[in-house]
N, C-alpha and C positions, 0 to 999 in steps of 0.2 A: 692802417691802425687808427684807433680812436683815442683822443686825449682824455685820460681819466682825471687829470688834474690840470687846471689852468689858473695861473696867477696873473692878475692884471694890475700893474702899477701899485703894488702893495707897499705901504709905508707904515712904520711904527715909530713914534716918538714917545718916550716915557715921560712921566711927570717931572723928572729932574732935568728934562731938556735933552737927554741923550737920544739921538736919532739912530735907532738900531737898524732900520730898513728904510731905503730911499727908492721908491718907485721901482720895485723889483717886478719883473715880468718874465714868465716862461710857461711852457706847457710840458707835461709828461705824458707820453703815450702808454697805453695799457701794456704791461709786460716789461717795461724798461727797468733797469737797475741804475739809478742815478745817484751819484755821490756828490755831496756838497763839501767843498774844501774851503778853508780859510782859518786864519789865526784867531786866537781868543779875542772876542769883542767885534768880530766881523759881522755878526748878525745871524749866524747859523741856527742857534737854539731858538732865537726869537722867531725866525722863519717857521720852524717846526711847530712851535706853540701857537702861532697865528693860524696855521692851516687848520688845526682842529679847534681853534678858539679857546685854548687854555689861556692865551693872551689875546686881548681884543685889538685888532688892527686899528690904526689911526685913520687910514684911508685905503682905497683900492678894493679889489674884488678877488674872491677865491671861489672857484667852481669845481665841484666834484661830480663827475658824470653829468655835467651840465647844470647841476643844482647849485644855486647861490648859497654858499656856506656863510658868507658875511652877513646876510640879511635873514638867515634862518631863525625863527623863534625857537624857544626852548624845546618844545616837543619835536619839531623837525630836526633841530640840531642833534638831539639824542639819536634819531634815526640815521642821520648822516655819519655820526661818530661810530656807529656799528661797522661801517665800511672801512674805518681807519684804525689799524692797530698801532699802538705806540710802545716803543722800546726806549727805556730811559738809561742815562749814563750810570746813575746810582741805583738801578734795578727797581726801586719803588715797590718793594715787596712788603708784606705785613710780617714782620720778623717772628711773631709768636704763632703764626698760622703754619700749617703743614704745607709742604710743596704742592700737594694736590689741591688744597684749598686756595692757594695763591693762583694756580693755573685756572681754577674755576672762576676766579674774579673776571676773567675775560668774557664770561657769559652773563654778567650782571645786567647789561643793557638789554638783553633778550629775555630776562627773567622778570616775573611780576614783582612789584615793589615789596609786597608782604613776604614773598618767598626769598627775595634777595636779602631782606633785613634779618631773616632767620638762617641765612646761608643754606637754604634748601634748593637743591638743583635736581633736575630730572635724572633718571637712571641713564638715559642716553648721553647726557652731558658728562656724567661721572665716568661712564665707560670711555667716552671719547678723550677725556682728560688723561686717562691712563695710557691710551694709545699714543697720544701726543708726547707725554712724558717719556714713554718707552722709546719712541723715535728719537728723542733728544738725548738719549743715554742716561736717563734718570729712573730706570726701571726699579732700582732698589732704594729709591729715595722718596717714594710717594708720601710716606707717613712722617718723614723727618721735618722738624721745624726748619724754615728757610734760613734762619740765622746760623744753623749748624753747617751750612754748605760753604764751599769755597766761592770766591768771586765769580769764576767762570761758570760754576754750577748755578749760582743765583741768577746770572744773566740768561742761562738756558731756561730757567723757570720764567723769566721775563718774556722770552721768546714763546714759551708754551702759552702763557697768558694771552699774548697777542694772537697766536694762531687759533686759540679757542674762540675768538670772535668770528672767525671765518672771513677775514678782511679782504678787500680788493686791493688796498694800499697799506703798506707798513711804513710808518715814520720812525726811523731809528736815529735817536739823538745821541751821538758819540757813544755807541754801544760797546766799544772796546777800549776806551781811554783809561779805564781803571784796571785793566787786565794785563797780565804778562803776555809776551809775544805768542807763546803756544796757545793760550786760551783765546787770545785775540783772533788767531787764525781759525780756530775751531768755530767761533761765533760767526766770522765772515763766511766760512764755508757753509754753515747752516743757513745763513741768510741767502746765499747764492742758490742753495737747494730749494728754499721756499720760492724763489723767483723762477727757477727753471722747472721744477717738478710740480709746484702748486699753482704757478702762473700768477703769483702775487707781485704787484708792482712795488718797487722799493725806492724810497728816498732816504738816504742815509748820510748823516753828518760824520765826517772823519777828520782826524788831525794828522794822519799819516799818509803822505802822497803815494808811497809804495803800495799800500793796501788799496787805495783808491784806484790806482792804475790797474791793479791785478783783478779786482772784483767788479768795478764799475764799468758799465758800457758807455757811460757818459759822465762828464764832470761839469758841475757848476762851481765856479770859484767866486767867492764873496770877499770883498774888501770894503771896509767902512760902510757896510749896508748896501753896497751896489754889486751887481754881477759884472765881473771883469773878464770872465771866460765862460763859454758855454759850447761844449763840443765833445768829440770822442776823447776817451781817456788817453789814448796813445798819442794824441796830437798836442797835448799840453807840454810845452818845452821846459827844459831846465831853467832857462832864462826867465820864463813866466813864473815858474814855481819860486825861484829865488826872489823875484820881485814881490810875489804874493806873501811870502813869509819873512820878508826883510824885517829884522829887528826882533823876531820871535824865536823862541827856543822850543825844541822838541823834547 
């Protein structure tokens, strides 16, 4: 297998002096489903946002398919971001837009600037968006405003937007933390399907160890910006979990 993502001594210190990441290093092979565990403030979200440079790293290197993301100029970064779908905790949908229009936002980076400003997408993209939404159980919601949907349905629109990119890697930042248990399981099952059926590599932040063990093939545990465990999901002991979450509440 080939490493699709390589992180080399990645650090991020914010202007207020908070050290969110401290020389984090790891590689992810193509086709893996990797879960990042850690309590609030451990650096999970900063890690995700550094990988696609929504947050600029302080030091270290990020490589996607061998390309240096950290040094990429604006044009090249745009191309690299096409390969990385992002799923957000709070969905990040445009509330007044329809479900289908939000899904089509995943094609913006592959659409001309003029067309994207006018929300003009190809017939092929429109047809594909309907197929993706149907696959995610939203066949009867295409024309609904996204704000009319439940939380679980809105997150499925977020998944559709990410899939519309045709990504090699999906970065899922706490995709179920705002959802009830039933909806959380549905979202995780869909992510697992993307991984197994579509061959998309997954890096997913979670706060629930039970879901991490069930769906992840590998776990990275973060504590105070450092990796304290990297291995098979089933090998993470209860003692290590208790230490990782000491003082935190679920």
